Steps between C-alpha positions, in 0.01 A plus 500: 500500500224246447479173309184359343432125494238342274377147570290347224305207641220297348250639753610864513774752432666634813717812506719602793705813563810463718764736631819431311732557798310302764284251306200622701172445315323836486180381333350210307191458286351232282259486209242378429327491836344170400684214334635575154291349218621173350383367163435124481343418163569129543576262784862546607540837331591820685561834331517864600503826307841673525330836441318447830830436678627834379178678595526362853866606519389855418220499758707347779797731435281809510340370821837441667617851418177642638514291819864586567484866403825447309556693179552257213803703393676371813484136387848401381452151355247224433520124561269222382390167644260292295299179464727247331471281188245709311516585129436841345537551124541845345530621141754746359296789639509333843128435487383188685381234254293282735425464872791375706506124561588507870681263733204283605383430142562132421424484126865448398580215739488229231720707269766527769473133591546396138807722467641349820483149357596577140796721586601260774449532872875514569553773240218712643591452863873557460456814288166646612495347851129434443259336263361758251171411669228761502737795506529804275685338209232231472227765513668683212508176303126461568436844349715411200301183438151623583507871418745523209370841394582638846842336501577643154438854628703456819811716529605417856393255767499636851445379852247700704770708669666564165171642375478744790861602439414555133213729601733689733798538268378436147773238461438123478743304716523199729742344750688172541282422800191567289614281212583220742151509652359476147730197440689688231844519664777246442699472824779300337554757225391803708288634215146467363403136440537490121443125484155531658402797287611312189299193604189714547565689177509831690690792350780597745448863398181496708716505813570862596835638610627375835556752779641439850259429785665782698604821328356738247262313269362809331375848587144607574349642183298818463160333458549259790629779725194709420261209563663411832583846629873428513815667369609437141830316465523321834633145461315172513768336710373156601276225366436145621226238518301488822667196652863604442395845619344356816827324573694820440266703722563249781878522440510145366794535262768250591519119469309321774265787580124431471183710483140382548220726378128470432265692274286363220744209509730378778873484432813368667799659327864411565827623348772270364835562332482171309365476146293191567143376470235269642470207260141443622403867437356534849663843526602757240830681475546850360768770499480698824517880500877495569591219260817567302704297255792486743291485819207265455192568707203277421160526660345159571123539520232273643154636416168392650224636278184615673644565845334843510151369430558210743599748768187698420291181531651439846425858599135479395414145605716436805560850630140590413572867550631447854868478406722738306764374257769604750334291771478204263873536425583503872293186555671326208844593637426296813450179299805272531705438184383188320 
């Protein structure tokens, strides 16, 4: 039995095939071979075409099956990790209405800041654990205000991973963890944040059904199975944003455990059992992959934007081709703390 993992990043889509019994990675592939295109029509904007995400999922999945020699009919389930905080809007036919406004797009920052002050900082922090900031809910409000014809046609709002799951199963859905990263989850009420949606004038019906992070979220449809070379009806059994997923992959699940990872951005991610917040918004708090109403698990996230490109700058200008990234990491590990 094999399991297929899809990781939707902002630079590429990576697909890995693992043995279900051992966890051994049989093969991995990523697409495109060069960095994924990003649309920036204005300063501070960042968009990507969801159709391209799906195309790269197809290419990378086919490549993994070819590299491994595994028959796609032997894959028993699919899991998804994805770039957080993005917005995808689809109509009733599940057609994408506009490019996705992705995590590093800053156009909605003022909208979120205004909501933070007008709703009240204490109200937002105690219920959302964050300022609405530049997250998904604020991006949806931006579309409502600036592209009303698009908003009027929207049937469901999705996070990037929700979109991939929709393509796989034909069913729009999201998770508590996903809604929390979009700042649309009320941790006091343990339900979608109606007060924020009402303030923004957003129709709550745009939020799709909520499915568990772990467990059957839908079955692979005929068209998706044909496009990927997989078996019809296998479950999509896991979905989480990249940072909660990174914590999970490093077995960071219980209060006090911490993960540090680096990619396009650098992140320190710790788990807490307390529904609390940073009143200075230096860190963000979201529902972790194992968060439950009766067993709180919150992921506290410190993000350093640009760590990937800074690391690349070090590699080119200091290493000057004489050092590998692994050698740079070893040198950095010898530097005393502080």
